[in-house]
PDB file as gemmi writes it, atoms N, CA and C in Angstrom:
CRYST1    1.000    1.000    1.000  90.00  90.00  90.00 P 1                      
ATOM      1  N   UNK A   1     167.850  45.958 123.814  1.00  0.00           N  
ATOM      2  CA  UNK A   1     167.200  47.335 124.680  1.00  0.00           C  
ATOM      3  C   UNK A   1     166.316  47.904 123.797  1.00  0.00           C  
ATOM      4  N   UNK A   2     165.407  48.928 124.134  1.00  0.00           N  
ATOM      5  CA  UNK A   2     164.484  49.765 123.667  1.00  0.00           C  
ATOM      6  C   UNK A   2     165.053  50.939 123.198  1.00  0.00           C  
ATOM      7  N   UNK A   3     164.692  51.168 122.012  1.00  0.00           N  
ATOM      8  CA  UNK A   3     165.213  52.605 121.263  1.00  0.00           C  
ATOM      9  C   UNK A   3     163.802  53.591 121.921  1.00  0.00           C  
ATOM     10  N   UNK A   4     164.281  54.618 122.354  1.00  0.00           N  
ATOM     11  CA  UNK A   4     163.588  55.913 122.289  1.00  0.00           C  
ATOM     12  C   UNK A   4     163.187  57.143 121.569  1.00  0.00           C  
ATOM     13  N   UNK A   5     162.809  57.359 120.942  1.00  0.00           N  
ATOM     14  CA  UNK A   5     162.554  58.373 119.525  1.00  0.00           C  
ATOM     15  C   UNK A   5     161.881  59.767 119.812  1.00  0.00           C  
ATOM     16  N   UNK A   6     162.632  60.693 120.068  1.00  0.00           N  
ATOM     17  CA  UNK A   6     162.249  61.909 120.234  1.00  0.00           C  
ATOM     18  C   UNK A   6     161.773  62.857 118.870  1.00  0.00           C  
ATOM     19  N   UNK A   7     161.061  63.715 119.603  1.00  0.00           N  
ATOM     20  CA  UNK A   7     160.312  64.626 118.160  1.00  0.00           C  
ATOM     21  C   UNK A   7     160.521  66.134 118.888  1.00  0.00           C  
ATOM     22  N   UNK A   8     160.361  66.741 117.905  1.00  0.00           N  
ATOM     23  CA  UNK A   8     160.225  68.355 118.054  1.00  0.00           C  
ATOM     24  C   UNK A   8     160.745  68.982 119.382  1.00  0.00           C  
ATOM     25  N   UNK A   9     159.981  69.277 120.294  1.00  0.00           N  
ATOM     26  CA  UNK A   9     160.497  70.165 121.235  1.00  0.00           C  
ATOM     27  C   UNK A   9     161.353  69.207 122.310  1.00  0.00           C  
ATOM     28  N   UNK A  10     160.774  67.416 122.319  1.00  0.00           N  
ATOM     29  CA  UNK A  10     161.302  66.921 122.906  1.00  0.00           C  
ATOM     30  C   UNK A  10     162.794  66.259 123.047  1.00  0.00           C  
ATOM     31  N   UNK A  11     162.657  66.432 121.520  1.00  0.00           N  
ATOM     32  CA  UNK A  11     164.025  66.368 120.857  1.00  0.00           C  
ATOM     33  C   UNK A  11     165.084  67.308 121.329  1.00  0.00           C  
ATOM     34  N   UNK A  12     164.800  68.470 121.388  1.00  0.00           N  
ATOM     35  CA  UNK A  12     165.339  70.038 121.838  1.00  0.00           C  
ATOM     36  C   UNK A  12     165.495  69.972 122.993  1.00  0.00           C  
ATOM     37  N   UNK A  13     164.784  69.397 124.080  1.00  0.00           N  
ATOM     38  CA  UNK A  13     164.711  68.863 125.379  1.00  0.00           C  
ATOM     39  C   UNK A  13     165.748  68.096 125.866  1.00  0.00           C  
ATOM     40  N   UNK A  14     165.699  67.269 125.390  1.00  0.00           N  
ATOM     41  CA  UNK A  14     166.641  66.247 125.756  1.00  0.00           C  
ATOM     42  C   UNK A  14     168.189  66.468 125.118  1.00  0.00           C  
ATOM     43  N   UNK A  15     168.466  67.078 123.898  1.00  0.00           N  
ATOM     44  CA  UNK A  15     169.179  67.295 123.278  1.00  0.00           C  
ATOM     45  C   UNK A  15     169.895  66.017 121.881  1.00  0.00           C  
ATOM     46  N   UNK A  16     168.589  65.077 121.738  1.00  0.00           N  
ATOM     47  CA  UNK A  16     169.111  64.215 120.895  1.00  0.00           C  
ATOM     48  C   UNK A  16     168.029  63.315 120.643  1.00  0.00           C  
ATOM     49  N   UNK A  17     167.793  62.606 119.446  1.00  0.00           N  
ATOM     50  CA  UNK A  17     166.843  62.529 118.689  1.00  0.00           C  
ATOM     51  C   UNK A  17     166.391  60.922 118.730  1.00  0.00           C  
ATOM     52  N   UNK A  18     167.217  60.045 119.653  1.00  0.00           N  
ATOM     53  CA  UNK A  18     167.173  58.788 119.950  1.00  0.00           C  
ATOM     54  C   UNK A  18     168.129  58.603 120.715  1.00  0.00           C  
ATOM     55  N   UNK A  19     167.934  57.179 121.204  1.00  0.00           N  
ATOM     56  CA  UNK A  19     168.332  56.458 122.838  1.00  0.00           C  
ATOM     57  C   UNK A  19     168.350  55.531 123.270  1.00  0.00           C  
ATOM     58  N   UNK A  20     168.905  54.750 123.602  1.00  0.00           N  
ATOM     59  CA  UNK A  20     168.678  53.195 124.307  1.00  0.00           C  
ATOM     60  C   UNK A  20     168.464  53.225 125.754  1.00  0.00           C  
ATOM     61  N   UNK A  21     167.689  52.284 126.287  1.00  0.00           N  
ATOM     62  CA  UNK A  21     167.246  52.384 127.667  1.00  0.00           C  
ATOM     63  C   UNK A  21     167.301  50.667 127.855  1.00  0.00           C  
ATOM     64  N   UNK A  22     167.480  50.028 128.992  1.00  0.00           N  
ATOM     65  CA  UNK A  22     167.847  48.948 129.000  1.00  0.00           C  
ATOM     66  C   UNK A  22     166.330  48.511 129.993  1.00  0.00           C  
ATOM     67  N   UNK A  23     165.388  49.902 130.642  1.00  0.00           N  
ATOM     68  CA  UNK A  23     164.290  49.325 131.144  1.00  0.00           C  
ATOM     69  C   UNK A  23     163.135  48.580 130.605  1.00  0.00           C  
ATOM     70  N   UNK A  24     162.247  47.725 131.484  1.00  0.00           N  
ATOM     71  CA  UNK A  24     161.879  46.620 130.912  1.00  0.00           C  
ATOM     72  C   UNK A  24     160.093  47.269 130.443  1.00  0.00           C  
ATOM     73  N   UNK A  25     159.455  48.581 131.283  1.00  0.00           N  
ATOM     74  CA  UNK A  25     158.108  49.078 131.039  1.00  0.00           C  
ATOM     75  C   UNK A  25     158.774  50.480 130.335  1.00  0.00           C  
ATOM     76  N   UNK A  26     157.258  51.312 130.035  1.00  0.00           N  
ATOM     77  CA  UNK A  26     157.274  52.460 128.909  1.00  0.00           C  
ATOM     78  C   UNK A  26     157.536  53.257 130.453  1.00  0.00           C  
ATOM     79  N   UNK A  27     157.237  52.599 131.490  1.00  0.00           N  
ATOM     80  CA  UNK A  27     156.858  54.025 132.640  1.00  0.00           C  
ATOM     81  C   UNK A  27     158.525  54.049 133.275  1.00  0.00           C  
ATOM     82  N   UNK A  28     159.665  53.141 133.154  1.00  0.00           N  
ATOM     83  CA  UNK A  28     160.151  52.735 133.692  1.00  0.00           C  
ATOM     84  C   UNK A  28     161.367  53.584 133.061  1.00  0.00           C  
ATOM     85  N   UNK A  29     161.422  53.308 131.308  1.00  0.00           N  
ATOM     86  CA  UNK A  29     162.080  54.198 129.853  1.00  0.00           C  
ATOM     87  C   UNK A  29     162.045  55.492 130.753  1.00  0.00           C  
ATOM     88  N   UNK A  30     160.265  56.082 130.591  1.00  0.00           N  
ATOM     89  CA  UNK A  30     160.477  57.505 130.751  1.00  0.00           C  
ATOM     90  C   UNK A  30     161.401  57.992 131.881  1.00  0.00           C  
ATOM     91  N   UNK A  31     161.018  57.244 133.256  1.00  0.00           N  
ATOM     92  CA  UNK A  31     161.613  57.716 134.134  1.00  0.00           C  
ATOM     93  C   UNK A  31     163.249  58.140 134.014  1.00  0.00           C  
ATOM     94  N   UNK A  32     163.574  56.693 133.287  1.00  0.00           N  
ATOM     95  CA  UNK A  32     165.075  56.731 132.909  1.00  0.00           C  
ATOM     96  C   UNK A  32     165.410  58.217 132.556  1.00  0.00           C  
ATOM     97  N   UNK A  33     164.750  58.380 131.326  1.00  0.00           N  
ATOM     98  CA  UNK A  33     164.876  59.365 130.134  1.00  0.00           C  
ATOM     99  C   UNK A  33     164.821  60.995 131.268  1.00  0.00           C  
ATOM    100  N   UNK A  34     164.084  60.688 131.943  1.00  0.00           N  
ATOM    101  CA  UNK A  34     164.199  62.084 132.547  1.00  0.00           C  
ATOM    102  C   UNK A  34     165.373  62.205 133.864  1.00  0.00           C  
ATOM    103  N   UNK A  35     165.820  61.335 134.312  1.00  0.00           N  
ATOM    104  CA  UNK A  35     166.915  61.469 135.075  1.00  0.00           C  
ATOM    105  C   UNK A  35     168.133  61.483 133.997  1.00  0.00           C  
ATOM    106  N   UNK A  36     168.246  61.199 132.777  1.00  0.00           N  
ATOM    107  CA  UNK A  36     168.985  61.399 131.949  1.00  0.00           C  
ATOM    108  C   UNK A  36     169.134  62.752 131.361  1.00  0.00           C  
ATOM    109  N   UNK A  37     167.678  63.081 130.928  1.00  0.00           N  
ATOM    110  CA  UNK A  37     167.749  64.211 130.451  1.00  0.00           C  
ATOM    111  C   UNK A  37     167.507  65.831 131.323  1.00  0.00           C  
ATOM    112  N   UNK A  38     166.885  65.487 132.708  1.00  0.00           N  
ATOM    113  CA  UNK A  38     166.548  66.510 133.629  1.00  0.00           C  
ATOM    114  C   UNK A  38     165.101  67.381 133.510  1.00  0.00           C  
ATOM    115  N   UNK A  39     165.566  68.089 134.006  1.00  0.00           N  
ATOM    116  CA  UNK A  39     163.917  68.808 134.101  1.00  0.00           C  
ATOM    117  C   UNK A  39     163.206  69.603 132.732  1.00  0.00           C  
ATOM    118  N   UNK A  40     164.100  69.942 131.871  1.00  0.00           N  
ATOM    119  CA  UNK A  40     163.505  70.337 130.689  1.00  0.00           C  
ATOM    120  C   UNK A  40     162.683  69.642 129.764  1.00  0.00           C  
ATOM    121  N   UNK A  41     163.119  68.133 130.038  1.00  0.00           N  
ATOM    122  CA  UNK A  41     162.573  66.997 129.695  1.00  0.00           C  
ATOM    123  C   UNK A  41     161.420  66.687 130.111  1.00  0.00           C  
ATOM    124  N   UNK A  42     161.663  66.795 131.465  1.00  0.00           N  
ATOM    125  CA  UNK A  42     160.293  66.228 132.374  1.00  0.00           C  
ATOM    126  C   UNK A  42     158.898  67.264 131.689  1.00  0.00           C  
ATOM    127  N   UNK A  43     159.514  68.572 131.837  1.00  0.00           N  
ATOM    128  CA  UNK A  43     158.598  69.707 131.784  1.00  0.00           C  
ATOM    129  C   UNK A  43     157.754  69.094 130.007  1.00  0.00           C  
ATOM    130  N   UNK A  44     158.939  69.166 129.008  1.00  0.00           N  
ATOM    131  CA  UNK A  44     158.188  68.692 127.930  1.00  0.00           C  
ATOM    132  C   UNK A  44     157.254  67.497 127.913  1.00  0.00           C  
ATOM    133  N   UNK A  45     157.987  66.328 128.493  1.00  0.00           N  
ATOM    134  CA  UNK A  45     157.203  65.287 128.693  1.00  0.00           C  
ATOM    135  C   UNK A  45     155.691  64.811 129.078  1.00  0.00           C  
ATOM    136  N   UNK A  46     155.436  66.260 129.976  1.00  0.00           N  
ATOM    137  CA  UNK A  46     154.089  66.404 130.738  1.00  0.00           C  
ATOM    138  C   UNK A  46     153.005  66.559 129.505  1.00  0.00           C  
ATOM    139  N   UNK A  47     153.222  67.676 128.226  1.00  0.00           N  
ATOM    140  CA  UNK A  47     152.547  67.549 127.320  1.00  0.00           C  
ATOM    141  C   UNK A  47     152.272  66.310 126.125  1.00  0.00           C  
ATOM    142  N   UNK A  48     153.105  65.089 126.483  1.00  0.00           N  
ATOM    143  CA  UNK A  48     153.369  64.643 124.834  1.00  0.00           C  
ATOM    144  C   UNK A  48     152.677  63.475 124.975  1.00  0.00           C  
ATOM    145  N   UNK A  49     152.518  62.866 124.049  1.00  0.00           N  
ATOM    146  CA  UNK A  49     151.779  61.327 123.942  1.00  0.00           C  
ATOM    147  C   UNK A  49     152.757  60.293 123.920  1.00  0.00           C  
ATOM    148  N   UNK A  50     152.509  59.059 124.601  1.00  0.00           N  
ATOM    149  CA  UNK A  50     153.782  58.116 124.061  1.00  0.00           C  
ATOM    150  C   UNK A  50     153.563  57.376 123.184  1.00  0.00           C  
ATOM    151  N   UNK A  51     154.127  56.644 122.114  1.00  0.00           N  
ATOM    152  CA  UNK A  51     153.339  55.421 121.115  1.00  0.00           C  
ATOM    153  C   UNK A  51     154.361  54.380 121.842  1.00  0.00           C  
ATOM    154  N   UNK A  52     153.901  53.198 121.446  1.00  0.00           N  
ATOM    155  CA  UNK A  52     155.050  52.073 121.613  1.00  0.00           C  
ATOM    156  C   UNK A  52     154.930  51.253 120.007  1.00  0.00           C  
ATOM    157  N   UNK A  53     155.529  50.983 119.317  1.00  0.00           N  
ATOM    158  CA  UNK A  53     155.254  50.558 118.144  1.00  0.00           C  
ATOM    159  C   UNK A  53     154.102  51.013 117.428  1.00  0.00           C  
ATOM    160  N   UNK A  54     153.975  52.502 117.294  1.00  0.00           N  
ATOM    161  CA  UNK A  54     152.928  52.962 116.383  1.00  0.00           C  
ATOM    162  C   UNK A  54     151.681  52.712 117.070  1.00  0.00           C  
ATOM    163  N   UNK A  55     151.325  52.709 118.500  1.00  0.00           N  
ATOM    164  CA  UNK A  55     150.494  52.637 119.380  1.00  0.00           C  
ATOM    165  C   UNK A  55     150.229  53.521 120.522  1.00  0.00           C  
ATOM    166  N   UNK A  56     149.318  54.099 120.506  1.00  0.00           N  
ATOM    167  CA  UNK A  56     149.398  55.085 121.991  1.00  0.00           C  
ATOM    168  C   UNK A  56     149.592  54.086 123.475  1.00  0.00           C  
ATOM    169  N   UNK A  57     150.170  53.950 124.173  1.00  0.00           N  
ATOM    170  CA  UNK A  57     150.584  53.387 125.382  1.00  0.00           C  
ATOM    171  C   UNK A  57     150.184  53.874 126.654  1.00  0.00           C  
ATOM    172  N   UNK A  58     149.890  53.528 127.600  1.00  0.00           N  
ATOM    173  CA  UNK A  58     150.342  53.979 129.241  1.00  0.00           C  
ATOM    174  C   UNK A  58     151.594  53.642 129.714  1.00  0.00           C  
ATOM    175  N   UNK A  59     151.811  53.890 130.771  1.00  0.00           N  
ATOM    176  CA  UNK A  59     153.081  53.853 131.230  1.00  0.00           C  
ATOM    177  C   UNK A  59     153.452  52.154 131.947  1.00  0.00           C  
ATOM    178  N   UNK A  60     152.275  51.459 131.998  1.00  0.00           N  
ATOM    179  CA  UNK A  60     152.113  50.246 132.303  1.00  0.00           C  
ATOM    180  C   UNK A  60     153.032  48.874 131.162  1.00  0.00           C  
ATOM    181  N   UNK A  61     152.891  49.345 130.258  1.00  0.00           N  
ATOM    182  CA  UNK A  61     153.135  48.522 128.832  1.00  0.00           C  
ATOM    183  C   UNK A  61     154.842  47.694 129.369  1.00  0.00           C  
ATOM    184  N   UNK A  62     154.768  46.909 128.986  1.00  0.00           N  
ATOM    185  CA  UNK A  62     156.214  45.870 128.935  1.00  0.00           C  
ATOM    186  C   UNK A  62     156.858  46.180 127.752  1.00  0.00           C  
ATOM    187  N   UNK A  63     157.924  46.306 127.915  1.00  0.00           N  
ATOM    188  CA  UNK A  63     159.220  46.270 126.579  1.00  0.00           C  
ATOM    189  C   UNK A  63     159.981  45.120 126.486  1.00  0.00           C  
ATOM    190  N   UNK A  64     160.316  45.046 125.082  1.00  0.00           N  
ATOM    191  CA  UNK A  64     161.269  44.303 124.815  1.00  0.00           C  
ATOM    192  C   UNK A  64     162.349  44.742 124.072  1.00  0.00           C  
ATOM    193  N   UNK A  65     163.191  43.920 123.726  1.00  0.00           N  
ATOM    194  CA  UNK A  65     164.477  44.673 123.247  1.00  0.00           C  
ATOM    195  C   UNK A  65     164.709  45.346 121.636  1.00  0.00           C  
ATOM    196  N   UNK A  66     163.666  44.731 120.872  1.00  0.00           N  
ATOM    197  CA  UNK A  66     162.874  45.130 119.769  1.00  0.00           C  
ATOM    198  C   UNK A  66     161.755  46.786 119.517  1.00  0.00           C  
ATOM    199  N   UNK A  67     161.587  46.977 120.466  1.00  0.00           N  
ATOM    200  CA  UNK A  67     160.529  48.071 120.770  1.00  0.00           C  
ATOM    201  C   UNK A  67     161.137  49.344 120.572  1.00  0.00           C  
ATOM    202  N   UNK A  68     160.276  50.441 120.125  1.00  0.00           N  
ATOM    203  CA  UNK A  68     160.440  51.690 119.810  1.00  0.00           C  
ATOM    204  C   UNK A  68     159.403  52.284 120.446  1.00  0.00           C  
ATOM    205  N   UNK A  69     159.865  53.248 121.325  1.00  0.00           N  
ATOM    206  CA  UNK A  69     158.968  54.041 122.163  1.00  0.00           C  
ATOM    207  C   UNK A  69     159.396  55.832 121.236  1.00  0.00           C  
ATOM    208  N   UNK A  70     158.296  56.004 121.051  1.00  0.00           N  
ATOM    209  CA  UNK A  70     157.981  57.384 120.483  1.00  0.00           C  
ATOM    210  C   UNK A  70     157.857  58.465 121.261  1.00  0.00           C  
ATOM    211  N   UNK A  71     158.143  59.868 121.654  1.00  0.00           N  
ATOM    212  CA  UNK A  71     157.518  60.818 122.372  1.00  0.00           C  
ATOM    213  C   UNK A  71     157.026  61.527 121.631  1.00  0.00           C  
ATOM    214  N   UNK A  72     155.756  62.128 121.726  1.00  0.00           N  
ATOM    215  CA  UNK A  72     155.146  62.687 120.167  1.00  0.00           C  
ATOM    216  C   UNK A  72     154.808  64.216 120.836  1.00  0.00           C  
ATOM    217  N   UNK A  73     155.349  65.659 121.195  1.00  0.00           N  
ATOM    218  CA  UNK A  73     155.105  66.639 121.536  1.00  0.00           C  
ATOM    219  C   UNK A  73     153.348  67.272 120.785  1.00  0.00           C  
ATOM    220  N   UNK A  74     152.867  67.757 121.381  1.00  0.00           N  
ATOM    221  CA  UNK A  74     151.742  68.370 120.760  1.00  0.00           C  
ATOM    222  C   UNK A  74     152.123  69.511 119.649  1.00  0.00           C  
ATOM    223  N   UNK A  75     151.501  69.416 118.423  1.00  0.00           N  
ATOM    224  CA  UNK A  75     151.847  70.027 117.146  1.00  0.00           C  
ATOM    225  C   UNK A  75     150.828  71.255 116.990  1.00  0.00           C  
ATOM    226  N   UNK A  76     151.033  72.153 116.633  1.00  0.00           N  
ATOM    227  CA  UNK A  76     150.355  73.073 116.062  1.00  0.00           C  
ATOM    228  C   UNK A  76     150.497  73.783 114.708  1.00  0.00           C  
ATOM    229  N   UNK A  77     149.603  73.727 114.149  1.00  0.00           N  
ATOM    230  CA  UNK A  77     149.570  74.246 112.573  1.00  0.00           C  
ATOM    231  C   UNK A  77     148.403  75.468 112.088  1.00  0.00           C  
ATOM    232  N   UNK A  78     148.706  75.615 110.661  1.00  0.00           N  
ATOM    233  CA  UNK A  78     147.593  76.605 110.426  1.00  0.00           C  
ATOM    234  C   UNK A  78     148.348  77.696 109.076  1.00  0.00           C  
ATOM    235  N   UNK A  79     147.371  78.322 108.795  1.00  0.00           N  
ATOM    236  CA  UNK A  79     147.877  79.555 107.792  1.00  0.00           C  
ATOM    237  C   UNK A  79     148.276  80.728 108.376  1.00  0.00           C  
TER     238      UNK A  79                                                      
END                                                                             
């Protein structure tokens, strides 16, 4: 099973920082996460970048059991 790691507003929308999924593609995992966490998560996900094992990827990427998918919302900072 692949691990989904959630940060910042994605973590808040889902109500957890990580979870595991049996889906075989990044897109399948994200769809399953939307089903599990609902509309608030889907809305946040629309603004996020998705990384697989430290590299930005698209929904079509295949997953292996040891993979880690990270959902990274945009961040702002400043003085």
